N, C-alpha and C positions, 0 to 999 in steps of 0.2 A: 566449258564455258557454260554460263548460265544462258538459255534461251531467253531472247527478247520478246517482251510483251508488243508485239506490232500488228496494227491494225490492218493496213492493207501491204501485202505482199506480192513484189512483182513475179510473174511466173514467165519461164521462158521455154519456147516450144522446140523440141528438137525433134529430128526423125528418129535416130536411133544412138544419137551420141551423147544423151543426157549426163550418163554418168561419167564418162571420158572429158567432157565439157565442166563439170563440177569439180573433178578432180585435179583440172589444170587451173581453173580460177581460184580454187581455195589454197593453191601452191603459191600465188601470187600476191595475196595479200593478209597482212597480218590481222589479227583477231579473226580469223576465219575458219569454220568447221562444220562438216557435215552432219546431221542431225537425225535424220532418218531417211528409209527408203522403202517403197511401196514395189510390188511386183504385179504384172499382169496374171491372170488365170485365165480359164477358158472362159468365166462370164464375161460377154458381152463382146465376144472377140470377132463377131461378124461386124461389129463397130471400130473396135480398136486396131484390128488385123495385126496385132503383136504377138509373137510367141509367149505362151505361159512361159511365167520363171523370168523373164525378161523386166527390166526396170521400168515402171511406169512412171513415178515421181521421185524426185531425190530432194529434199529439204537442207538448205544448208545457209550460212551467213557468209557475206564477205564483208570486212572490217566493221564487223557487229551490226550489219544490215541483215534481214533475212530474205530470202529469194527461194522459189521453186523451180526446179528443171523438169521437165516433162518429156516423155518419149510419146508424141501423138502420131495418129493415122496421118499419111501423106507426108508431103515436104513443100510445106508452105514458102519457106524461105524468109528468114530476117532480111529487113531493108532499114534505112536510117530513120523511118518514119517515128520509131522509138530508139533512144540510145541510154546507154549509162555515160553518164557525167560525174567524172572523177577528179575531185578538187584536193590539191595537198600543196604544202608550204616547202616540201622538200625537192628540190630540181633531181637529185639522185633519183628519188622515189618515181617521178613522172618519168625518166629518162629509163629506167629500168624496166616500168610497166610498160611504155609504149615498145620497146625492144620484145618483151616477150610476147605482146598480144599480137603486134604486127607480124610475127613468124608464122607463115603461111596465111597471112591475110595480105590486106591491102590498105595503102593511106588514101584517103579522100582529102584532108588538108595536111601539109608537112607539119611536125612537131617543130617550132622556131617561134619567133617574138613576133607578135601581132599589137595590135593598138590597144588591146583589152587586157593581154597577158605578155609578160615577158617569156612565157613558153607555153604553148598551146598546140594541141593535135587533133584529129578527128580520123579512126581507122575503123575498119571493118575486119575483125579476127577471122581466123582459121574456120570458124563455124558460121561466119556471116553476121556475127552479131556487132553491132555499132558501139563504139565507144569513144567518148571525148573527154580527153586528159586534159588539166590547167593547174598551172603552178600560180599558187597565190600566197603572197607573204602573211596574210592575215587567216589563213585558212583554219576553219574548226572542225573537229572530228565529228562533227554530227551531220555534216555536208559532205563527207568525204566521198560519197555514192548515193546520186541521186538520178531517178529518170528524167529524160528530158523528151518531150513530144514536140514533134517537129510537124508543123501544119503546111501541107503542099498541097498541089492539083488542085482538086474541088473543094478541099478544106484551107485553102489559104487564105489567110485574113480573117481565120476565126478563132484564132489562139485567144485572144482577149474574152470573147464569148464564152470559150470552153472553159478558162479560168472562173469566170464569175459563175459558170454551172456548177463547177465542181465544189467550190467555196461556199454555194449556196447549199449543197446536200449534206457535206459534213459535218458535224456538230462543232467539231474543233478545227476551225480553218481560217486562214488568213491571206491576204495577198500583199507579200514583203515588198516587191518591187516590180515594176512596169517600164522597160526603157523602150520607145518606139522609135522606128524609123523616120527619117525627115525627108525633104523636099527633096534632095540630094538623091533618093531611091525612088525613081518613078513606078517601079513595078510594086513595091511594097511601102510605100510612103503610108504612115500611121498606122502600120503593122507593128506586130510585136518584135522588136529584134532581140530582146530577151526578158523573160521574167521568171520570177522566182515567188512559189507559194508554198504555204503549207497544209497539209490535209492530215489531222489527227497526230498532230506534230511530226511529221514527215515532209521532208523537203521534197518538192516537185518544181521541174522546169519547163518551160515552154517557150516556143519561138514560131514566127511565121517566117518561112524561107526568104532571104533576100533577092534570088533570083528564080525564074520561071523552072521548075522540075517537079516530078511527081512520085510522090513514095506513099501509096496508099496503105493506111493502118491495116493489120489484119490480125488472126489470133497467135501470131509467133511471140508478142507480147503483150499480157493480158496482167489486170491487177485485181488481186483476188482480196475480197473484203472479208475479214473473219467475223462471223458474228456471234454474240453469246446468247441468241433465242430467236424465236420465231418472229418475234414483234420486230426484232431488228433485221432480219432476213427479208420480211417485208415491206420494211420501210426502205431499204437500200433498192431493192429489188424494183419498186415501183417509181422511185426517184431517179435512179440511173437509166431508167427504160423509156423514161418521158419522151416523147415525140420521135422513138426509135422506131426501125423495122422489127416488127415481133418475129420475125422468121428464124431471126439470127438468135435463138433462144434454147437452150438445152442442157441439162445437169448441172444447173445454176449458172452456166454462161450467157452472157447476152452482149449485144454490140448497143453502145449508145448513140445519140444522132450524128455524133461525128465520125463513128467508126469504131472507135475504141473500144477493146474487150475487157469486160469485167467477170469476174466469178464471184458470185455471192454466196458464201458457204458457211456451215456452222464449224466452230472452233473444234468439235468432236469429230469431225469428218476424218482427219490426219491418224486420229486414234482407231476409228473403225477400218482405214484402208490399210494401215501396216499392222493390223493384228497378226499375231503368230497361227491364229485359228483361221485358215483358209475358209474354212466353210463360213464363218463368220463375215469375213471380207468379200466372198462372193455372194453370199446374200444382201450386204450392202449395195455392193455393186449392180447387182440386178434390178435392187429399187431404186438406185439413183438413176439408172440409163431410162427408167419409165417418167423421170420428172422432168418438166423445164425450170420452175422456180422449183427451189429445195423446200421440202416439206420435212422438218426434223422429225417429227413423232415416227413416220414409218422407217426412218432411217435407223432410229433409236431401238425400234420393235424387231427391225430385221437383224440387228447386230446382236439382240438378245434371243434371236430365234422365236419370237412370239409373233402369233398372227396377225397381219396386217389387214384390218377391216376397211 
């Protein structure tokens, strides 16, 4: 399967189960494949705390959409702040996915008929990752899986602001629809009941919670912005960091002003880290660990074994 040219790639942070989870997910969706795998070495072990030789990241696709799974230090734990929203026009497909994903997990909203869909359900799978599954007669392949960002707690009521913020940053962006809560919901009145927007031809969804709860954003789901050159890296880093807490920046990672995590990365990084030449990938990793915003030239030189000035 030819790898899709995707600008923004969701990254899922596991503790040690990344490979196991990816094999499970790719077994469930058609048009799914594992593309590459990088491993940890002794470089930076004091930070990553993983055994050398174990999987660091796995790059894969589900229904043609690119994802990365990461084994990271610590166990942050997924929560419903970001879920994967699956739309299908096949009732059997929705039922089969629900059954498979629910095994070892828990139902948050049972799979049944609701006002907005003849068949909808929300669950956490065995790894804690949240999924929303919906039957839609007129579903199209391009929106089969989309990240849904759920604004709760201190971020409640900020979904519309966040949508405007993200669509102002990405050059190819548009708001497709925003449905608001009415006066019947005194907690969320005028908040976003459901919204769909595009960033670089990719579908994203967002909503404010309709009831009081608190699921804070964390690094377990981040969005990797794949950049072609230093100019793009600098642009997205500055734009996404606007009004954000600058303490949450390292190795290309940042948290925006809402607390959502992004990774602003060069496209070459995957090639550098999956190299069969471990000395090369170790040099890149050691250089990467010294950075906040990514500087592409030092990484390129480290990969080639040239002295970095």
